[in-house]
N, C-alpha and C positions, 0 to 999 in steps of 0.2 A: 490454748492461745490466750494471751492476756486480753483484757477488755479492749474492744476495738475503738472505743471512744477516748481511751487514755494511752499514753506512751509510758510503758513501765521500764524503769532503769534499775539494774542491779549494781550495787556498789559493794566493794569488799571491805570488811573490817580490817584494821591494822594500818600499816604505814601508808597505804595508797588512799585511804578514805579521805582525809582532809584535803590532799592535793586534788583528788577527783572532784569532791564537792565544791572546792574553791574554783576550779576551772569551769565546771558546769554553771556555777553561780554567775560567772562573768558573762555568760551568754543567755542569762535569764532562766536557766533550768535549775530551779531550786524549790524548796517548800519550807513552810514554817516548822520548826522542830527537827529539821534534817540534821541529825547528829549521830555519831557512831554509838553514843551512850543511850540513845533513845530506847525506851522499852517497847515502843510500837514496832510491830513486824513490818507494817506497810505505812509509809508516810506519804500523804496525798496533798497535791496542790490542785484543788477543784477548778480554779479559774484557768490555770494553764493546762489542765487535763494531763497532769503528770503524776505518776506513782513511783516511789522509790522503795526498793527492797535492799536492806542492809544485811549481808550474809557473810558466812565464812568464805575466806579467799578461794578455797578449792571448789566451792559450790557455784561460783558465778557462771562458769561455762555450762554447767548442767542446767541452771535456770534459763539461760539464754537458748541453749540447744532445744530444749523442750517447750519453749515459748511462754514460760511463766514470766519471763522478762523479754522485752523486745530488743533491748540493747544492754550492754554492761561495760564496765571498765575493769581490766584485769591484766596481770603481767604476762608477757609472752611465754615465760617459762611454765606458767600454770596452764596456758592454752595448749601447749605442746604435750605436757604431761597428762592432761585430761583426755586428749584424743577426741574431744567433742567436735561435732560438725557445725561450726559457726562461721559466719563471715567476719573477717578481720578488716575493719574499715579504715583505721587511722592509728599511726604510731604517735602517741601523745608525748613521748620524749622524757617523761619524768619516771621516778622509781627505778632509775638505772642501776643495774647490778650485773653480775656475771655468774654463770654456773660453771663450777670448776671441780677438778679432782685434786684432793689434797692427801698427803701422807705424813706420818711421823718423821720429823727431821732426822732423828737418829737411826731410822730404818729405811731411808730413801734408797731406792734401787736405781741402777744406772739408766735404764731405758723404760719407757712406758710398757713395752712388750714384756718386760720382766714381771709385770703384775698379772699376766695371763693366768687364768684358773685360780684367782684369789677372790676373797670376799670383799664386797664394797657396801658400805652402809649409806643409805640415801633416802630422801623424801621423793626422789625423782627416778624411780626404777625404769620407767618407759624411755625417758630421754637418755639415761645412762646406758641402757641396753642397746639402743640405736647407735649411740656413739661408739661403744666398745665393739659392737658387731662390725661397724665400718672399718675398725682397725684390725679386724680378723681375730678379735679376742673373745674368749668365753669367760664370763665372770659369774659369781654367785651373788645375787642381790638380796640384801637384808633391808626391808622397808622399816624405817623408823619415822616417828612423828615428832619426837622431842629433840634433844641436843645431839645432833648428828656427830659432833666432834668426839663424843664419848666412845663411839665405835672402836677405833683403833687404840684408844687409851686403855680400854679394858679387855682388849684381845678379841672383841667380837668381829672385827674386820681388819683387813690390811690397809684399807683406804676409805675415803668418803667422797661422795659427789654431793655438793651442796651449793647454795647461793652465798655469795660473798659481796659485800659492799666496800668495806675499808680493809678487811683482813685482820682486824684487831683480835677477834676471837681466835682465829687460827694461830696467831703469834703467841697469844696467852696460853695456848694449849700445845705449844711446840709442834705445830703442824705447818707444813709448807705446801704451797700450791705447785702441783706438778704440770697441769695442763688446763687451759681454758677450753670449755666445751661450747659455750655460747654466751653472747651478751643478751640482756633482756631489758625491756622497758615496758611501761604500761600501754595497753592497746584498747581502742574502742572496738567492741565486737557486736554483732547483730544476729538475731535469729533469721534464718534464710526466708521463711515465709513472711515474717514481719517486715523484712527489708523490701519485699514486693508490695505488700498490702499497705504499708505505712511509709512508702518511699519518700514522699515529699517531706514529711516531718523529720524522718531520720536523716535524709540528705541535707536538710536545713541545718541540723545540728552538726553534721560533719563539716559543712562549709563554714559555719560560725566558729567551730573549734579550730579549724585550719587557719582562719584569719587571726584568731586570738593567739595561736601558737607562733604565727609569723611575726606578730608584734613583739613577742617576748625577746 
Protein backbone atom coordinates (compact mmCIF):
# COMPACT_ATOMS: atom_id res chain seq x y z
CA UNK A 1 0.00 0.00 0.00
CA UNK A 2 1.25 3.49 -0.81
CA UNK A 3 2.44 5.84 1.97
CA UNK A 4 -0.48 6.48 4.31
CA UNK A 5 0.52 10.14 4.69
CA UNK A 6 0.43 10.75 0.95
CA UNK A 7 -2.13 10.24 -1.78
CA UNK A 8 -0.47 8.57 -4.75
CA UNK A 9 -1.93 9.18 -8.21
CA UNK A 10 -1.05 7.13 -11.30
CA UNK A 11 -1.22 8.98 -14.62
CA UNK A 12 -0.86 7.37 -18.07
CA UNK A 13 1.70 8.44 -20.63
CA UNK A 14 0.32 9.37 -24.04
CA UNK A 15 -2.80 11.19 -25.14
CA UNK A 16 -4.52 11.20 -21.73
CA UNK A 17 -1.63 12.64 -19.72
CA UNK A 18 -1.96 16.37 -20.48
CA UNK A 19 -5.75 16.32 -20.17
CA UNK A 20 -5.52 14.44 -16.86
CA UNK A 21 -2.80 16.69 -15.41
CA UNK A 22 -4.67 19.82 -16.53
CA UNK A 23 -7.95 18.69 -14.95
CA UNK A 24 -6.27 17.70 -11.68
CA UNK A 25 -4.38 21.01 -11.67
CA UNK A 26 -7.69 22.90 -11.74
CA UNK A 27 -8.60 21.38 -8.37
CA UNK A 28 -5.15 21.92 -6.86
CA UNK A 29 -3.76 18.40 -7.42
CA UNK A 30 -0.41 19.06 -9.02
CA UNK A 31 3.32 19.15 -8.35
CA UNK A 32 6.36 21.06 -9.60
CA UNK A 33 7.85 19.28 -12.59
CA UNK A 34 4.75 17.21 -13.29
CA UNK A 35 5.39 16.41 -16.93
CA UNK A 36 5.10 13.38 -19.16
CA UNK A 37 8.73 13.96 -20.15
CA UNK A 38 10.01 13.99 -16.58
CA UNK A 39 12.88 11.60 -15.90
CA UNK A 40 11.71 11.20 -12.31
CA UNK A 41 9.72 8.04 -11.64
CA UNK A 42 7.85 9.65 -8.76
CA UNK A 43 7.01 13.36 -8.61
CA UNK A 44 6.12 14.67 -5.16
CA UNK A 45 4.28 17.67 -3.74
CA UNK A 46 5.34 17.59 -0.08
CA UNK A 47 3.09 20.46 0.98
CA UNK A 48 -0.06 18.89 -0.47
CA UNK A 49 1.04 15.35 0.46
CA UNK A 50 0.67 14.17 -3.13
CA UNK A 51 2.76 11.76 -5.18
CA UNK A 52 2.41 11.19 -8.92
CA UNK A 53 3.48 8.10 -10.83
CA UNK A 54 3.71 8.48 -14.61
CA UNK A 55 3.51 5.08 -16.25
CA UNK A 56 2.61 3.18 -19.39
CA UNK A 57 -1.10 3.21 -20.09
CA UNK A 58 -1.63 -0.53 -19.63
CA UNK A 59 0.09 -0.47 -16.21
CA UNK A 60 -2.17 2.08 -14.49
CA UNK A 61 -4.85 -0.45 -13.39
CA UNK A 62 -2.10 -2.75 -12.05
CA UNK A 63 -0.53 -0.01 -9.91
CA UNK A 64 -3.97 0.87 -8.55
CA UNK A 65 -5.17 -2.70 -7.92
CA UNK A 66 -2.05 -3.58 -5.93
CA UNK A 67 -2.07 -0.31 -3.98
CA UNK A 68 1.14 1.17 -5.37
CA UNK A 69 -1.16 4.04 -6.35
CA UNK A 70 -4.30 5.03 -4.46
CA UNK A 71 -6.08 6.43 -7.49
CA UNK A 72 -5.43 6.72 -11.21
CA UNK A 73 -6.83 7.99 -14.48
CA UNK A 74 -7.20 5.59 -17.39
CA UNK A 75 -9.50 4.76 -20.32
CA UNK A 76 -12.50 2.48 -19.81
CA UNK A 77 -11.13 0.18 -22.54
CA UNK A 78 -7.90 -0.36 -20.60
CA UNK A 79 -9.84 -1.06 -17.39
CA UNK A 80 -11.92 -3.77 -19.05
CA UNK A 81 -8.99 -5.31 -20.90
CA UNK A 82 -6.85 -5.44 -17.77
CA UNK A 83 -9.48 -7.27 -15.72
CA UNK A 84 -8.07 -5.61 -12.59
CA UNK A 85 -10.17 -5.29 -9.45
CA UNK A 86 -10.47 -1.53 -8.96
CA UNK A 87 -13.21 0.93 -8.05
CA UNK A 88 -14.40 3.06 -10.94
CA UNK A 89 -15.29 6.38 -9.32
CA UNK A 90 -15.98 8.91 -12.09
CA UNK A 91 -16.40 9.21 -15.84
CA UNK A 92 -14.17 12.15 -16.74
CA UNK A 93 -15.62 12.48 -20.23
CA UNK A 94 -12.42 13.19 -22.16
CA UNK A 95 -10.30 10.87 -24.32
CA UNK A 96 -13.44 9.71 -26.08
CA UNK A 97 -12.97 6.90 -28.56
CA UNK A 98 -14.63 3.65 -29.57
CA UNK A 99 -13.51 0.06 -29.81
CA UNK A 100 -14.61 -1.49 -33.07
CA UNK A 101 -14.13 -4.36 -35.48
CA UNK A 102 -12.81 -3.44 -38.94
CA UNK A 103 -12.17 -5.44 -42.09
CA UNK A 104 -10.62 -4.85 -45.54
CA UNK A 105 -13.09 -2.99 -47.72
CA UNK A 106 -12.56 -5.31 -50.70
CA UNK A 107 -13.07 -8.44 -48.59
CA UNK A 108 -16.11 -7.39 -46.58
CA UNK A 109 -18.51 -10.21 -45.84
CA UNK A 110 -22.27 -9.81 -45.73
CA UNK A 111 -22.86 -10.51 -42.03
CA UNK A 112 -20.87 -10.38 -38.80
CA UNK A 113 -21.54 -14.11 -38.37
CA UNK A 114 -19.69 -14.78 -41.61
CA UNK A 115 -16.45 -14.07 -39.74
CA UNK A 116 -17.01 -16.95 -37.31
CA UNK A 117 -13.89 -19.11 -36.87
CA UNK A 118 -11.58 -16.51 -38.43
CA UNK A 119 -8.54 -14.70 -37.03
CA UNK A 120 -8.73 -11.26 -35.45
CA UNK A 121 -5.69 -9.10 -34.64
CA UNK A 122 -6.06 -6.90 -31.57
CA UNK A 123 -4.54 -5.24 -28.52
CA UNK A 124 -7.74 -6.13 -26.68
CA UNK A 125 -8.16 -9.93 -26.75
CA UNK A 126 -10.17 -10.04 -23.49
CA UNK A 127 -12.76 -7.50 -24.65
CA UNK A 128 -12.85 -8.99 -28.16
CA UNK A 129 -13.39 -12.52 -26.86
CA UNK A 130 -16.22 -11.40 -24.57
CA UNK A 131 -17.89 -9.57 -27.45
CA UNK A 132 -17.66 -12.39 -29.98
CA UNK A 133 -18.66 -15.02 -27.41
CA UNK A 134 -21.82 -13.00 -26.76
CA UNK A 135 -22.55 -13.28 -30.49
CA UNK A 136 -22.04 -17.05 -30.33
CA UNK A 137 -18.83 -16.76 -32.36
CA UNK A 138 -15.50 -18.52 -31.86
CA UNK A 139 -12.49 -16.59 -33.09
CA UNK A 140 -8.72 -17.00 -33.08
CA UNK A 141 -7.12 -14.03 -31.33
CA UNK A 142 -3.71 -12.71 -32.37
CA UNK A 143 -2.32 -10.25 -29.80
CA UNK A 144 -0.40 -7.38 -31.38
CA UNK A 145 1.09 -4.32 -29.69
CA UNK A 146 1.98 -2.23 -32.74
CA UNK A 147 0.07 -1.24 -35.86
CA UNK A 148 -3.01 -3.43 -35.66
CA UNK A 149 -4.10 -2.38 -39.16
CA UNK A 150 -1.24 -4.45 -40.59
CA UNK A 151 -2.96 -7.69 -39.58
CA UNK A 152 -5.39 -8.08 -42.49
CA UNK A 153 -3.13 -6.22 -44.93
CA UNK A 154 -0.45 -8.91 -44.74
CA UNK A 155 -2.78 -11.88 -44.32
CA UNK A 156 -2.18 -12.36 -40.60
CA UNK A 157 -5.87 -11.96 -39.81
CA UNK A 158 -9.24 -11.46 -41.48
CA UNK A 159 -10.19 -8.56 -39.20
CA UNK A 160 -9.01 -6.29 -36.41
CA UNK A 161 -10.47 -5.07 -33.14
CA UNK A 162 -8.97 -1.71 -32.22
CA UNK A 163 -9.56 1.77 -30.84
CA UNK A 164 -10.58 4.45 -33.32
CA UNK A 165 -11.09 8.18 -32.84
CA UNK A 166 -11.47 9.73 -36.29
CA UNK A 167 -11.19 6.70 -38.57
CA UNK A 168 -8.47 8.32 -40.68
CA UNK A 169 -6.02 5.44 -40.25
CA UNK A 170 -8.69 2.94 -41.25
CA UNK A 171 -9.51 4.84 -44.43
CA UNK A 172 -5.84 5.25 -45.35
CA UNK A 173 -5.43 1.48 -45.15
CA UNK A 174 -8.68 0.63 -46.98
CA UNK A 175 -10.33 -0.79 -43.88
CA UNK A 176 -13.95 -0.21 -42.94
CA UNK A 177 -15.66 -0.40 -39.58
CA UNK A 178 -18.01 -3.37 -39.37
CA UNK A 179 -19.40 -3.03 -35.85
CA UNK A 180 -18.88 -0.86 -32.76
CA UNK A 181 -18.06 -2.94 -29.68
CA UNK A 182 -17.99 -0.19 -27.05
CA UNK A 183 -17.44 3.52 -26.46
CA UNK A 184 -14.71 4.56 -24.03
CA UNK A 185 -13.72 7.65 -22.06
CA UNK A 186 -11.19 8.37 -19.30
CA UNK A 187 -12.18 7.23 -15.82
CA UNK A 188 -10.99 7.94 -12.29
CA UNK A 189 -10.27 4.66 -10.53
CA UNK A 190 -9.27 3.79 -6.97
CA UNK A 191 -7.68 0.98 -5.00
CA UNK A 192 -10.38 -0.68 -2.90
CA UNK A 193 -8.45 -0.51 0.38
CA UNK A 194 -7.27 3.05 -0.25
CA UNK A 195 -10.84 4.10 -0.91
CA UNK A 196 -11.73 3.06 2.64
CA UNK A 197 -8.59 4.23 4.43
CA UNK A 198 -8.30 7.54 2.55
CA UNK A 199 -11.98 8.05 1.87
CA UNK A 200 -12.13 11.73 2.82
CA UNK A 201 -9.23 12.74 0.56
CA UNK A 202 -10.38 10.63 -2.36
CA UNK A 203 -14.00 11.67 -2.03
CA UNK A 204 -12.92 15.34 -1.90
CA UNK A 205 -11.16 14.85 -5.25
CA UNK A 206 -14.19 13.09 -6.74
CA UNK A 207 -16.50 15.93 -5.66
CA UNK A 208 -14.09 18.63 -6.86
CA UNK A 209 -13.64 16.94 -10.22
CA UNK A 210 -17.40 16.49 -10.60
CA UNK A 211 -17.96 20.21 -9.99
CA UNK A 212 -15.18 21.11 -12.40
CA UNK A 213 -16.64 18.86 -15.12
CA UNK A 214 -20.12 20.31 -14.60
CA UNK A 215 -18.73 23.81 -15.23
CA UNK A 216 -17.22 22.77 -18.54
